[in-house]
C-alpha positions as CSV (number, residue, x, y, z in Angstrom):
1,M,-20.7,76.0,159.0
2,T,-18.8,77.5,156.0
3,F,-19.0,76.0,152.6
4,G,-16.4,76.5,149.9
5,F,-15.2,75.1,146.6
6,A,-11.9,73.3,146.3
7,P,-10.3,73.4,142.9
8,S,-11.1,70.2,141.0
9,S,-8.5,68.0,139.6
10,A,-10.0,68.6,136.1
11,A,-9.6,72.4,136.6
12,S,-5.9,72.0,137.6
13,L,-5.3,69.7,134.6
14,S,-6.9,72.1,132.2
15,S,-4.7,74.9,133.6
16,S,-1.5,72.9,133.2
17,A,-2.6,71.8,129.7
18,A,-3.2,75.5,128.7
19,T,0.2,76.4,129.9
20,A,1.7,73.4,128.1
21,T,0.2,74.6,124.8
22,R,1.9,78.0,125.1
23,L,5.1,76.5,123.7
24,L,6.3,75.4,120.3
25,E,8.1,72.2,119.6
26,P,11.1,72.4,117.2
27,A,9.1,70.6,114.4
28,E,6.2,73.1,114.8
29,W,8.7,76.0,114.6
30,A,10.5,74.6,111.6
31,A,7.1,74.2,109.8
32,A,6.0,77.7,110.6
33,G,7.9,79.2,107.6
34,I,10.3,81.4,109.7
35,P,12.4,83.5,107.4
36,L,16.1,82.5,107.3
37,L,18.8,84.9,108.3
38,R,21.3,85.6,105.5
39,N,24.2,86.0,107.9
40,P,23.2,84.7,111.3
41,R,26.7,85.0,112.8
42,E,26.9,88.7,111.9
43,V,23.5,89.3,113.6
44,V,24.5,87.3,116.7
45,S,27.9,88.9,117.0
46,G,26.4,92.4,116.7
47,L,23.8,91.8,119.4
48,H,26.4,90.1,121.6
49,A,28.7,93.1,121.3
50,R,25.9,95.7,121.8
51,H,24.2,94.1,124.8
52,R,26.9,91.8,126.4
53,P,24.3,89.3,127.7
54,E,24.7,87.1,130.7
55,P,22.7,83.9,131.3
56,A,18.9,84.6,131.6
57,T,19.2,87.6,129.3
58,A,16.8,87.9,126.4
59,I,17.6,90.3,123.5
60,V,14.8,91.1,121.1
61,A,15.9,92.9,117.9
62,V,14.0,94.3,114.9
63,L,15.7,94.0,111.4
64,D,14.8,95.9,108.3
65,P,14.4,94.0,104.9
66,D,18.2,94.3,104.4
67,E,18.8,92.8,107.8
68,R,20.1,96.0,109.2
69,L,19.3,96.5,112.9
70,C,16.5,99.0,113.5
71,A,16.1,98.6,117.2
72,S,17.0,96.2,120.0
73,A,16.4,95.8,123.7
74,S,17.7,93.4,126.4
75,F,16.2,92.4,129.7
76,N,16.7,89.8,132.4
77,S,14.1,87.0,132.6
78,R,14.5,84.7,135.6
79,R,11.2,82.9,135.9
80,A,10.3,79.9,137.9
81,A,8.4,78.3,135.1
82,A,8.5,78.6,131.3
83,D,5.3,80.4,130.2
84,G,4.9,81.6,126.7
85,W,2.2,84.0,127.6
86,M,4.4,85.8,130.2
87,F,7.3,85.8,127.7
88,R,5.0,87.3,125.0
89,N,4.0,90.1,127.3
90,A,7.6,90.8,128.2
91,L,8.7,90.9,124.6
92,L,5.7,93.0,123.6
93,A,6.5,95.6,126.3
94,Q,10.1,95.8,125.0
95,L,9.1,96.2,121.4
96,R,6.6,98.9,122.2
97,R,9.3,100.7,124.1
98,V,11.9,100.8,121.3
99,I,10.0,100.8,118.0
100,P,6.6,101.8,116.6
101,H,4.2,99.0,115.5
102,D,3.6,98.1,111.9
103,L,0.0,97.1,112.3
104,R,-1.2,99.5,109.6
105,R,0.7,97.6,106.9
106,R,-1.0,94.8,105.0
107,T,2.1,92.6,105.2
108,P,4.9,92.9,107.7
109,V,8.2,94.5,106.4
110,R,10.4,94.3,109.5
111,T,11.4,91.2,111.2
112,A,11.9,90.5,114.9
113,V,14.5,88.0,116.1
114,L,15.2,86.8,119.6
115,L,18.5,85.9,121.1
116,Y,18.3,84.1,124.5
117,C,21.4,83.6,126.6
118,R,21.0,80.7,129.0
119,E,22.8,78.0,131.0
120,G,23.0,74.4,129.7
121,D,23.8,73.1,126.3
122,A,22.3,73.9,122.9
123,R,19.6,71.2,123.0
124,W,15.9,72.5,122.8
125,T,14.2,72.9,126.2
126,E,10.6,73.7,127.1
127,E,11.8,77.2,128.0
128,D,13.0,77.6,124.4
129,G,9.6,76.4,123.3
130,A,7.9,79.0,125.5
131,W,10.1,81.8,124.1
132,M,9.3,80.7,120.5
133,W,5.6,80.9,121.3
134,G,6.0,84.3,122.9
135,L,8.0,85.7,120.0
136,R,5.5,84.5,117.4
137,D,2.6,86.0,119.3
138,A,4.4,89.3,120.1
139,C,5.3,89.8,116.5
140,T,1.7,89.3,115.4
141,L,0.5,91.9,118.0
142,H,3.2,94.4,116.9
143,G,2.8,93.9,113.1
144,L,6.2,92.3,112.6
145,R,7.4,89.1,110.9
146,C,8.4,86.5,113.3
147,G,12.1,85.8,112.7
148,A,14.8,83.5,114.1
149,Y,15.0,82.2,117.7
150,I,18.7,81.9,118.7
151,T,20.2,80.5,121.9
152,L,23.5,81.5,123.3
153,T,25.1,79.0,125.6
154,R,28.6,78.0,126.8
155,D,28.8,75.8,123.6
156,G,28.2,78.8,121.3
157,W,25.1,80.0,119.4
158,Q,22.5,78.1,117.5
159,V,19.5,79.1,115.4
160,L,16.9,76.6,116.6
161,G,14.9,74.9,113.9
162,E,17.6,75.5,111.3
163,G,20.6,73.6,112.5
164,R,22.9,76.6,112.0
165,G,25.3,77.7,114.7
166,G,28.9,78.4,115.8
167,R,31.2,78.3,118.7
168,R,31.7,82.1,119.0
169,P,30.3,84.2,120.4
170,N,29.4,82.2,123.5
171,T,28.5,83.0,127.1
172,A,32.2,83.3,128.0
173,S,33.7,85.0,124.9
174,P,34.5,88.7,124.8
175,P,32.4,91.0,122.6
176,E,33.5,91.3,119.0
177,P,33.4,94.6,117.0
178,F,29.9,95.6,115.8
179,A,28.6,93.9,112.7
180,T,28.7,95.9,109.5
181,S,25.1,95.2,108.8
182,E,23.9,97.3,111.8
183,S,22.6,100.8,111.3
184,P,24.7,103.5,113.0
185,L,23.5,104.5,116.4
186,P,21.2,107.6,116.3
187,Q,22.9,110.9,117.3
188,P,21.9,112.3,120.7
189,R,19.0,114.7,120.5
190,T,19.7,118.3,121.2
191,G,17.4,121.2,121.6
192,G,16.3,124.0,124.0
193,V,18.0,127.1,125.4
194,A,21.0,125.2,126.8
195,S,21.9,123.7,123.5
196,D,21.6,127.1,121.8
197,V,24.0,128.6,124.3
198,L,26.5,125.8,123.8
199,R,26.3,126.2,120.1
200,R,26.9,129.9,120.3
201,A,29.9,129.4,122.6
202,A,31.4,126.8,120.3
203,A,31.1,129.2,117.3
204,R,33.1,131.9,119.0
């Protein structure tokens, strides 16, 4: 005879409760002291033009103290369930890929914001709450200030917890020109023998 252990109802309840705590309600987010964007529409328009997101696309961006874009990354996130821990890991992986951490600083200087393009209307969902939790935790682990969480839907964009938003851009609108607050794109790196040959040929 073989003996085994079936998962208890208490264990399953504690697991679901742990998952439920990995999200933030709008009131919790508003009370967290998230710094306000001076010009949210400019930030949203710049990220929309640069990444051209479709539904289920997340864009994490790092801004300097003057709200200029330092780095950004977009990725698709189609998950069966909203889990802040999984979202945190995905955001942290993207941040580590595009910009060095600021963990050596006593206080964070740069700010990370998250733009999430999704289906539905602008009302808060549990998925939004999981993204908020993930963004806050990823910022802590990367030495950044946690900035705004912005949704982009068919109705337009909205900075959750602030009540600021607009109709354009939205999921159906064409990209607008890059915002003026963005830093210019870095020039392609050159080097090596092939680059020297090309430079000499161009000089002739």
